C-alpha positions in Angstrom: -42.4 6.0 -10.2 -44.2 3.9 -12.8 -41.8 1.8 -14.8 -44.2 1.3 -17.7 -42.3 1.7 -21.0 -43.4 4.1 -23.7 -45.0 2.2 -26.6 -42.9 3.3 -29.7 -43.8 0.5 -32.1 -46.8 1.1 -34.5 -49.8 0.9 -32.2 -52.3 3.4 -33.6 -55.6 2.0 -34.7 -56.4 3.5 -38.2 -53.5 5.9 -38.4 -54.5 7.3 -41.8 -58.0 8.1 -40.4 -56.5 9.7 -37.3 -54.1 11.9 -39.5 -57.1 12.9 -41.6 -59.1 13.9 -38.5 -56.1 15.8 -37.1 -55.7 17.8 -40.4 -59.5 18.5 -40.5 -59.3 19.8 -36.9 -56.7 22.4 -38.0 -58.7 23.6 -41.0 -59.6 27.3 -40.9 -57.5 27.9 -37.9 -54.8 30.6 -37.8 -51.2 29.7 -37.0 -51.8 30.9 -33.4 -55.1 29.0 -33.1 -53.4 25.9 -34.5 -50.6 26.1 -32.0 -53.1 26.5 -29.2 -55.2 23.5 -30.4 -52.0 21.4 -30.4 -51.2 22.5 -26.9 -54.7 21.6 -25.7 -54.6 18.3 -27.5 -51.3 17.4 -25.8 -52.7 18.2 -22.4 -55.9 16.2 -23.1 -53.8 13.2 -24.2 -51.3 13.6 -21.3 -54.2 13.5 -18.9 -55.5 10.4 -20.5 -52.0 8.7 -20.3 -51.7 9.8 -16.7 -48.2 8.4 -16.0 -45.6 11.0 -15.5 -42.9 8.4 -16.3 -44.5 7.6 -19.7 -45.0 11.2 -20.4 -41.3 12.0 -19.7 -40.3 9.2 -22.0 -42.6 10.7 -24.7 -41.1 14.1 -24.2 -37.5 12.7 -24.6 -38.5 10.6 -27.7 -40.1 13.7 -29.3 -37.0 15.7 -28.8 -34.6 13.1 -30.1 
């Protein structure tokens, strides 16, 4: 198991720009399409992260 800690401190490059892009990506989507988009985005980012340990930490942090 990977002991890499989840980064929880501010770490996102250009967070406002990312938020704007995220909102734009949801434009003109129905609620169901928006939920499906979010699910696909989570899977794409989870694949990029790759570490099950880090992903489990992220799941726990998101539930807290």
